[in-house]
N, C-alpha and C positions, 0 to 999 in steps of 0.2 A: 797541694802542699803535702809533702811526704811526711812520715811519722816523725822523723828527728826535727824536722820544722815546726811541727804542733809541740813537741817537747821543749823546744826552745823558747817557744812563746810561753810555756808554763812550768819554769824551772822549777825543781824541788827546792823548798825553802825549809830552813830550820827557825821555827818562830818561839821557841821557849824563852829567848833574851827578852820579848816583848811580853810585858805582864798583861797587856791587853788582849792578847791572842788566847784563844781557848781551842784551837785547832792547829794541827800541823801535818803538812804534806809530806809523806814518808815513802812513795813509791810510785813509779809509772811505767807503763808499758804500751805496746801496741795492741789493739784489739780490733781485728776483722769480724765484721758481723754480716748477717743476711741483709743488713742495710746499707753495708758500706763500711769505711775505715774509722775506727773511732781512736781516742787514746783513752785507757781506763788509768785513773789516776787514784792512788789510795790516801785516806785521811784518818787521823785519829785525834779524838778528844784528848784536851790535855786536863779536864777535869773530871773525867767519867771513863769508863772502860768502851765507850761506843766507838765504832769505826763506820767510817762513811767512804762511799764510791764517787767519784764523779767520771762521767763519759764525755768526753769533748770532741769536739771536730772542728775542724777549720782554725783560721786566725781570728781569735776573739777579740783581739785588740783592733783589728781593722775593721770588725763590723760594729756598724753603727749602735744596732740594738738587736742582739742574737736572740734565738730561742731559747728559753731557759723552762725546764720542769724540775721541781723537787717532788722526788717520788718515794712515798713509803713502803717498804718492802711490803709485799703481799705475796707469800709462796703460793697460795691457792690460785690466785689470779695470774700472777707473772709467770709461773711455771707449770701449773697444772691446768690452767685455761678454764678456770672455773667461770661459771656464768652466774653466779650469785653476786657478783660485784663487776665493776666496769675497770677495775685498777690494771688488769694487764692490757686490756684494749688501750687503755689511756699511755701506758709505757711504750708499746709497740708503735703507736701513732706518734708519739713524741720522736721515737728513734727515726721514722721515715722522714718525717718533716724536718728534723735537723739535718739529716743527710741530703735531702733534697737542696735544702738551702746552702749546705756546706758549711754551717756555722751553728755552733750552739753548745748547750750544756744540760746534762742530766745529772742532778744530784740525788744519789740512791741513799735513803736513809734506812737503817736496818732497825726499824721499830714496828716489828710484825704486829698486825691486829689493833692499831693504834697505841701500841706500846703494851700489850699484854702478854706478847709471845703466842707461839703456834699452838701449844697445848691449851692454853686457856682459850684461843680463838676456836679451836675444835669444840671446846665445852659450850662456848656461846654459840657456835653452829647449832649443836643439839638442841639447846632450848629455843633458837630459831625455828627449827623443824616442829617444834611444840606449838609455835604461833608467836613467840616473842618476836619484837624488833631487835635490831642491833643495840639500841641503848639499854632497853629492858633486860636483854640478855646478859650485858656486862653488870648491870645493878645486882641482878640476881645472884650473880656469882661474888659479889661484893667488891667489883673492881670498878675503877675510874672508867667514865665514858671515852676518854681521850687524852692519854698520858704523853702524847707527842710535844715536841718542843722544836722549833726551826730555826733559832737563832744561830746555830753553829752551821746550818746549810746555808743561811745568806751569808755568813762568814766566809764561807768555801766561795761562794761566788765573788767576793770583794778579793779573796786571794789570787783568784784566777784573772782579775784585773776587770771585772765587770762594774760599770756604773748605770748603765739603762739596758733594760732587757724587754723582750716580749714573753709575758709569763704565760704558760699553759698550765692553767690551773682554774678550779673551781673551788677551791679552800679559802674563805676568807682569813684564816689564821695564817696561811702560807703567804698570802699577799700582804699581810699588815707586817709579818716578820722582814720579807725583802724590803719593804718601804722604811722599816725602822732602821733598817742597816744602811739606810741612805742611798739606795739603789732607785732609780727611778723606774717605773714600769710604764712604758709608753704605750702597751696595749695588752689585754688579756685575750689571750687566743683559744678558742672553742674547737674541739674536735669532732668529727662525727663518729658517733658510737652506735653500734648495732646493739639495741636493746631486748632484753630476754625476760620473759615472765618472771623468772626466778629472782632477777635483780631488782624489780620494781619496787617492792616493799623496802628494800635497802636505800635505795635510791631516794624514794619518797621521805624516808626518816632523815636522811642527810640533809634535805633541801628544807625540811618543816622543823627540824629539833636542831641542827647544828647550822644551819643557815648557809649551806652550799649552794652555789650559783648554777643550778642544775636546771634545764628546760625539760619538761617531762611531757609525754605525748597522752593523748586520750587513750583508754583502754584499747579501743580498736586499732590503734597504730603499733601495738606491743609487736617487736620484730622488725620494725622498720629501722633505717638508719636515722639517727635523731642527731641534732646539734647540741651537745652539751659539752662544758669544760671538764 
């Protein structure tokens, strides 16, 4: 399927006439990547100044349950390849898997650092360097542990015509948001991620304190490729 066929499958819609809608689709273009060709589609919130990106590939309506990832922006992991977190690895794994299957969506949510912004995230990193975990660091800064909301991300999936998906996620809040939108999750996909010593405390905190569905190895196995979402 070429780009114009993909755009035809996800036409730009104006949604302000429907008061139940909280996001609108405003732009679309072709995006060739190292993993293959995608469409990049821009959305903006009708109730805030937030913007969203959807990367799509293939005929989503023809796919029975395409791969989907809701990915929260992580400049340090996505761009600078930080080993303090697994965010960049998860994004690239999702891109590769969707390209391999030739059908799927990544909704990219611009809520850096679980919603606290990049500068506060750097401040939190400094506290983590002193021994705080990711939750303690936010609390010492007087910030919420997690400000992200996912209802509009799920709404974007509905706009793109998805009613059942295979979700690439370890975050129970993302899973719940997709289900609340009436989208059936037929499977939760786990990707192989290379674990680094610098990210272990972060992952343990997410698993223990935030309920993320992460499988962690024994200490001797750090550095191996381990399966988790």
